[in-house]
C-alpha positions in Angstrom: 24.2 80.2 154.1 25.7 82.7 152.1 26.1 83.2 148.5 28.8 84.8 146.4 27.8 85.8 143.1 30.4 86.8 140.3 30.1 89.1 137.8 30.9 87.6 134.1 31.8 90.9 132.9 34.2 91.7 135.9 35.6 88.2 135.8 36.5 88.8 131.9 38.0 92.4 132.9 40.3 90.8 135.5 41.5 88.0 133.2 42.4 90.6 130.3 44.2 92.7 132.7 46.3 89.9 134.1 46.9 88.9 130.4 48.3 92.1 129.6 50.6 92.4 132.7 52.0 89.0 131.8 52.5 90.1 128.1 54.3 93.2 129.4 56.4 91.3 131.6 57.6 89.1 128.9 58.2 92.1 126.5 60.6 93.6 129.3 62.3 90.3 129.5 62.9 89.8 126.2 64.1 93.5 125.5 66.4 93.0 128.2 68.0 90.2 126.7 68.8 92.0 123.3 71.3 93.9 125.5 73.5 91.1 126.8 77.3 91.2 126.1 77.9 88.4 123.5 81.8 88.8 123.0 83.2 86.1 125.0 86.9 86.8 123.7 89.4 89.3 124.9 89.7 90.8 121.3 88.3 94.0 121.4 85.7 95.0 118.9 86.3 98.7 119.0 89.4 99.2 116.9 91.0 102.2 115.5 90.4 103.4 111.9 92.7 105.3 109.9 90.8 107.8 107.6 93.0 109.4 104.8 92.4 113.0 103.3 93.8 114.4 100.0 94.8 118.0 99.6 95.8 119.1 96.3 97.7 122.2 94.7 98.2 123.0 91.0 101.2 124.8 90.2 102.6 126.1 87.0 105.7 124.6 85.6 108.2 125.5 83.1 111.4 124.0 81.4 113.3 125.1 84.3 110.9 123.6 86.9 109.1 125.8 89.2 109.8 129.6 89.2 110.4 131.5 92.3 106.8 132.7 92.6 105.3 129.3 92.4 108.0 128.1 95.0 106.7 130.9 97.4 103.1 130.0 96.5 104.1 126.3 97.4 105.6 127.1 100.7 102.7 129.4 101.7 100.6 126.6 101.0 102.8 124.3 103.0 102.5 126.7 105.9 98.7 127.3 105.6 98.3 123.6 105.6 100.3 123.1 108.9 102.3 120.5 107.2 103.8 118.2 110.0 105.3 114.9 110.8 102.9 112.0 109.3 101.9 114.3 106.1 102.9 112.5 102.9 103.8 114.4 99.8 103.4 113.4 96.2 103.6 114.9 92.9 101.6 114.2 90.2 103.4 115.7 86.8 102.7 114.5 83.3 106.1 115.6 82.0 107.9 113.9 85.0 110.4 117.0 85.1 113.3 116.4 87.1 113.7 120.0 87.8 110.2 120.4 89.0 110.7 117.6 91.4 113.8 119.0 92.8 112.2 122.3 93.5 109.1 120.8 95.3 111.6 118.5 97.2 113.7 121.4 98.1 110.5 123.1 99.5 109.4 120.2 101.3 112.6 119.5 103.0 112.3 122.9 104.9 109.5 120.9 107.0 111.6 117.7 107.4 109.6 115.8 104.7 110.2 113.9 102.0 108.5 113.6 98.5 107.0 110.1 97.7 107.3 108.5 94.3 103.8 107.6 93.3 100.8 110.1 93.9 97.4 109.0 94.8 94.2 109.4 92.3 92.7 112.8 92.8 89.7 114.4 91.1 90.3 116.3 87.6 93.0 116.0 84.9 96.6 117.2 85.3 97.3 119.1 82.0 101.1 119.3 80.9 102.8 122.6 82.3 100.9 122.0 85.6 102.2 119.7 88.4 99.7 118.8 91.3 101.4 118.8 94.6 99.2 116.2 96.9 99.3 116.4 100.8 97.9 113.0 102.4 96.8 113.4 105.7 95.8 110.5 107.9 93.5 110.5 110.9 93.0 107.9 113.3 89.8 107.3 115.6 87.8 104.6 117.1 84.2 105.0 115.7 81.3 104.1 117.9 83.0 104.9 121.5 82.1 105.2 124.2 80.0 102.0 123.4 77.2 101.2 126.2 75.1 99.0 124.0 75.0 96.2 126.7 71.9 97.2 128.5 71.6 94.4 130.6 73.2 93.5 133.8 73.2 89.8 133.5 76.1 88.4 131.8 75.3 84.4 131.3 77.9 84.2 128.5 80.8 85.5 130.8 81.4 88.1 127.7 83.4 91.3 127.9 81.6 94.4 128.0 80.6 96.4 124.9 82.8 99.2 125.9 85.8 97.1 126.4 88.8 98.4 124.5 87.6 101.8 123.8 89.5 103.7 126.3 92.8 102.0 125.4 92.3 101.9 121.6 91.2 105.6 121.5 94.3 106.7 123.3 96.6 105.0 120.9 94.6 106.2 118.0 94.9 110.2 119.6 98.8 109.6 120.6 100.4 107.7 117.6 102.4 110.3 115.7 101.8 108.8 112.4 98.4 107.1 112.0 99.7 105.2 109.3 101.7 103.0 111.9 98.5 101.5 112.8 98.3 99.7 109.5 101.9 99.4 109.0 104.8 99.6 111.3 107.5 101.9 110.6 110.3 100.6 108.6 113.7 101.2 109.8 116.9 101.7 107.9 120.2 99.7 108.2 121.4 102.8 110.8 119.2 103.2 113.4 119.0 106.2 115.4 120.0 103.9 118.5 122.8 102.4 116.8 124.4 105.9 115.9 123.5 107.5 119.4 125.6 104.6 121.1 128.7 105.2 119.4 130.6 107.3 122.2 129.3 104.6 124.9 130.8 101.8 122.6 133.8 103.5 122.2 134.1 104.1 125.8 133.8 100.3 126.7 135.9 99.2 124.0 138.8 101.1 125.6 141.5 98.7 127.3 141.5 99.0 130.8 144.6 100.4 132.3 145.4 97.8 134.7 145.1 94.8 132.1 148.9 94.9 131.8 149.6 94.5 135.3 151.5 96.9 137.6 154.4 98.3 136.4 158.0 97.8 138.7 158.9 100.9 140.5 162.4 101.5 141.9 163.1 103.3 145.0 166.6 104.1 143.4 167.1 107.1 141.2 168.4 105.8 138.0 
């Protein structure tokens, strides 16, 4: 008859190791559950964000508006800022001088831009005899993209990936000419470019057909 003698110390150590392995496995399982996708809709949580930045330039004004040196200074600033489509120009003039506004509009018109009526709030105080020109430039981007926060391959909720929408929305944000159109679409006038570009086609189509009146009678006799 054989006798098996167990060591109580070894038994306690084995039980402790098994308990540690089970606790570690449960911890890894819970950590994996934290990375499971939860967005069950087709609405992307990765949406473009429009960020505005204001740039200012203070000009000296007079009774006649802007002097020629100040106009050249404004034109040089526009050139340095690489003024382009999508930028918005506003004027903060305490005197509301029409001559000053006309001079600034003339310089901005060289770049194909109009001057808006209301200027955004900017730091500092604009004194009389000074006009502040404000360029508001917008930038569109999608934050936190690419988004790979879903760390689990399991998808029990049948949800979309955390990176869903990053590619499409990032491309739209980078390609849109005016980022403000992502917030509010462009407003067209009563006469659109499409209507004016099809005038020649409409004129051609509205002309009466040459055979509408029927064939004319032709006689073989010379009369």
